[in-house]
N, C-alpha and C positions, 0 to 999 in steps of 0.2 A: 203698313210695315216699313221700317226704316230701310234706306237704300242698301246699307251694308248687310242687313239680314236677307234682303232679296238676292244680293250678290252671293251670299254663302249657300243659297239653295241651288244656284245654277252655274257659277263661274269656277273654273280651275285656273289658278293663278300661276305665273311663271316662278321658278326657283323657290317654291313654297311647299313645305310639308303641311298639307291642308288639315291633317288631324290635330296638329298642335299649334297651328298659327293663330295669332290673335286676329280678331275681325279687322278687315281692311278699313283704312280711313277713307270715308266717302268724300270725294272732292267735287265741289259744285262749279267752281270757276277759277280762272287764273288771270292775273294781270301783273305785268312787270315781273319782278323777281319773286312774287308771292303766289301761293296757291291758297284757296279758301275752301274749308270743308262745309258741310251742310248746315253747320251751326255758325258759319261765318268766322271761324277761328282761322287766323292767318298763319301760314308756314313759309318761312324764307327758304326758297328752293336752292339749297346749297349743293345739289348734285345735278342741277340742270335737267331734272326729270329723266334720269338714266343717260345723261351726257348729251342729250340731243338739242336742248334749247340754248340758242346763242344770244338772242337779243331781248329776252323776256317773253312772258306769256301774252298771247293775244296782241302781238305788236300790230298796230293799225296798218303799217305799210304792207306787211305780208298778207293781212286779212284782205285788204283792197285788191292786191294782185291776184289772189285766189278767186275772189268774187268776180273780178273783171274777166279772168280767163274762163270761168265756169259759164259765163254768158255767151262765149264764143265757141269753145271746143273743150269738152270735158275729157275725151279720150279718143284715140284712133289706134288701130293696129300699127305697130312700128316696123313690121316686116313688109318692105315694099312701099312704105309711106314715111313721111316726115312732117314736121311742123315747126313753126317759128320758135316757140319756147325752148324746144330741145336744142336747136341749132344755136340760138342766142345764148343759152346757158353755157354751152361748150366754148363759144367765142369769148365769153366773159372770163371763163376759168383759164383758158389756155395761157394768157400772159402771166399768170401766177404759177404755171407749171412748165417752166422751160425744159426743153428736151422731150416733152411728151406731145403726141400728135393725134392719137386716136382714143375716143371715148366710147365705152360700152356701158349701156344702162342696165340696171336691175333695180331691186327694191329694198334691200337691207344689207347690212354689213357682212353678215355671214355669206350671203349669196355673192356679194362683190368679191370676197376672198375665194369662194368656190369657182367663180368665173376665172380669176387669175390662175388658180391651180390648173384648171382644165386647159386654159390657153398655153400655160408654160409647158405642160406635158405634151400637148399637141404640137407646139412649136418644134420640139425635137423630132417628133414622129413625122411631121411634114417634110423634114429634111433627111429622112431616112436613118436617123439616129435612134436605134431601138434599145440601146443599153442604158439610157438614162431613165430610171424608174423609181428613184428614191428621192424623197424630199428632206430638207434640213430645217430645223426650227430650234427654238430655245425652250429649255425646261420652264414650265410655268406659263408659257405663252397660251393665250386664249384668243381664238379667232372666230368663234361662233359655234353653232350647234347643228349645222349640216354635216354630212359624213366626211367630206374632204376637210372642212375646217376642224372637225373633231380629230381627225387623224393627225394633223400637224400640231394640234393641241393635246396630244396624247399624254403629256406629263403636266397638264394644267390642274389635274385633280377633279375636273368636272365630268369627264367622259369615260371613266374606267370601266363602267358596266358594258360599254360597247366596243372595247378594245379588240376583241376577236374579229371585228369587221373592218378594221382600219388597214390602209395601205402602208408600205414600209416608210419609216421616218427615222432619221438620226437626229439626236438632240445634243445641245451643249448647254452648260450652266449659264444662267443670267446673273451677272455680277451686280446685284442690287446694292445701291449705296445710299448714304444719307449724310447729313451734316455731322462732321467729326468722325467719320468712318475711317479707322486706321488700317483696315484690311482691304481697302478698295483695290490697290495695285495687285495684291496676291490673288484676289478673286478674278480679276481680269486676266492675269497671267495664266491661271488654271484653265479658264474658259478657252483662251487662245491655244493653249497646249492641246486640249481635247479636240478643238477644231482642226488643228494641224494633223492630228492622228486620223480623224475622219477623212480629211482630204487626201492623205497619203494612201489610204486603202480604198477609198470610194469616190474620189474627186471626179472621176470620169463617168460615174453612174448617178450623180446627183442632178436632178432636174432644176431645182430652185431652192434658194434660202427664203424662208418666210419669217418676218419678224414685226413686232410692234416697236417702232423706233423710239428710243429714249424712255418710254414708259410702258410697262406691262399693266394694263388696266385691271382686269378681273382678278389678277394674281395679287392684288393688294396695292395697287398704284406704286409698284416697285420701279425705281428709276436708275438709269445708268448714264455714263458720260458719253457725250457725242463722239469724243475721240476713240472710244472703244468700238462703237458701231462702225466708225469709219475704217478701223483696222479690220474688223470682221468682213465688211463688204469688199474691201480691196483684196483680201485673201481669197474669197470665194470667186471673185471675178477673174482672178488669175487662172482659174480652172474652167472658165467659160460658163460657170453656173449663173443662172438667172437670179434676179433679186426682186422680191415682192415686199413692198412696204405696206403694212396694214395700218393706215392712218384713219381708220374709222372713228376712233376716239380723238386722236391728236390733231386732226385737221381743223382748218378754219380758225387758227389763232390760239388754240388751247395751250400750246407750249410757248407762246410769246412771239412766234413767227407764224405766218399763214400755214406752213407745213413743216414737219420735222426735218425733211431732207435739206431744207435751207440751212439749218444749224449744223448738219452733218457734212454739208458740201458734197453730197452724193446724188446723182440722178439714178434711181433704180430702174428696173425694166417695167415694173408695174407699181402703181399706187392705188390703193382701194379707199374709197370715200363713201360715207353714209352719215348717220347720226345728225350732225350739225348742218348737213348739206341744205336742208329746207328750213333751217332755223327752228326745227322742232315741230313743224306743222304736219308734214305728210311723209310717208315712207318713200324714199328714193335713194338710189346708190349708183356709184360709178366705179368701173374698173378702167383705169387709164393706162395706156401703154405707149410704146415708142414705134417709130416707123420700122425699125429693124424687126420687131416682133410681128407687126402687121403684114409686112411683105412675105413672111413665111406662110401666110394663109392666102396669098394672092395667086400663086401658081404652084401646082396645076389647079384647075378649076374644081376638082373633087376634094380639095383640102380646106374647104370653108369651115367656119366655126359654127357648129350646130347647137346653139343654145339660145334660149329666149324665155320671156315671161309674158303673160297676158297684159300686165300693166307696165311693160317696158316703156320708159320715157313718158310716163303719164303727164299730159300737159299741165294739169293742176299742180303736180309736184314740181315740175320744171319752173312754173311761174313763181311758186313759193321760193324756190332756190335762187332765182334771179333776184327777187326782192331782198332775200337774206344776204346775198353776195353784195348787192348795192349798199346795204347797211354796213356790212363788214368793211367795205372799202372807204367808208367815211372816216376822216381823221379822228373824229370824236370816239369811234369804236377802238382804234388803236390806243388812244389815250386811256380809255376805260380798261383795256387789257393791261396796260402798264401800271395803272393805278391799283388794280387787283393784285398784280404781282408784288408791287411795293408794299401793299398792306399785309399780304401773306408774310413777306420777309420781316416786316416790323413786328407783327403780332405773334408769329409762331414761336419765337424765342421765349416768350413768356409762359408757354404751356408746360405743365409738368407731365411730359409725355416722352416716349422713346422714339428714336429713329425718325426725327423730323426731317422733312425733305420737301423741296419745292422745284417745280419746273413750270415756268410761265404762270398761267392762271390756276394751276393745280398744286394744292398743298396736301400733304399727308403726314400722319404720325400713327404710332401704335399705342393701343391701350390694353389694359388687362381684362376688362369685362365689357366687350363691345355691345352686347345686347342690352345691358343695363344702361350703358352710355347712350345708345340710340334712343331708348325709351325716355330717358331724362331730357334729351335734346328735343324730342317731339313735344314733351310737356312744356318746354321753353319756346316752342314755335319755330324750331329749326328742323328742316327736313334733311336728315343725314342718314346714309345707308352704309354700314361698315362692310368691309371685305375681309373676313376672318378677323384678325386683331387690328387690321388697318382701318383707320378713319380718314376720309378725304373730304376736301372742300373743292368743288369744281363749279363755281357759280356762273350764271349767265352774265353777260357783259353789261346788263342793265343794273347790276348790283352796285350800289354806291359805296364809297369808302366808309361812311358812317354806318351803313347797314352791316358791312363786313366787320368793322371794329366792334360793333355791338354783339355780333355773333361770336367773335373771339372772346369777348368778356364773359358771355354766358358759358362758352365751352370751358374756359379756365375755371370758372366757379364750379361747374359740374365735375371736372377732373379733380 
């Protein structure tokens, strides 16, 4: 029996209507920027396998790091214990995260956000502030599928079924923009106007603002200007509101800088990292915060943060993350990031598509029939997954200019 038939008998896939879905593509192996199915058909992985792969599949440096670590220590409880890979990873990350001082481990992006929400809420409670019970987020924002993350993503369109179970959240519009957008300033002004209204009535009751900085991923790779995010953050900080940057997708160079907050010139109170953290090899996540937040849990002693997971700071995941970070810091990687951006910029103008937009290594545009487009791309050996009408290219940094140019030529012909 073929692998995909065996799969259909047993597996329940994510974000899939199983009754009508086509049989899954059975992947046998991956190397570099390509995945190969059981017939050895290659697919150029233009979505980095759900945004996690940074340096290409089966990268030997990360493989060696995981193997070496597995021969020494595969796992240890992280409550009351520590180990070299966890400490070393945080030591390597801290210079890239100025203003941050404390790292809390978990195992996926949704949980990293959940941790930040709980920390932010308890931050106020620990100081005796009981009136701050509301969160603030953007329309269309998607932060994961745990209940806290779903609550702040109440207007993402993904979680409507569960809305009766959500905690209170205020939202403001996300002023999505694109090349040639003439309504950008009016959209930004409207969002700022609604924010001002929320702050005037509820500013002293809001726990934190949660946002995907610069790009809303699952909402269709919608992009906004750094200057707009800067205005938003400054306004909420004037009310003492904490700020949580969900950089689960945007971290580790995806937007052209290591992290979005560098372009916004803002240090939030929390930054949430996952996906690319281990280069796409193993589940691992971090919620990173400031000394100010950490100190609110220091005294009195009964105000500690009661949260944890069995595989917190798994040594194999940490070893993979260290190796991936070493690769990210190599000059050749930043050259690849710049080359991908320049290729997007050069090639996307030739596509007969709407709302073309680019931030760093992420390019997106809108099409009329995304399912047909996706199928034809797969027939041409391109792994592309649409988000509504939005099609995006978010390739691993191993992707060469010639590979990306060839992909654009195929996309143009399909369109």
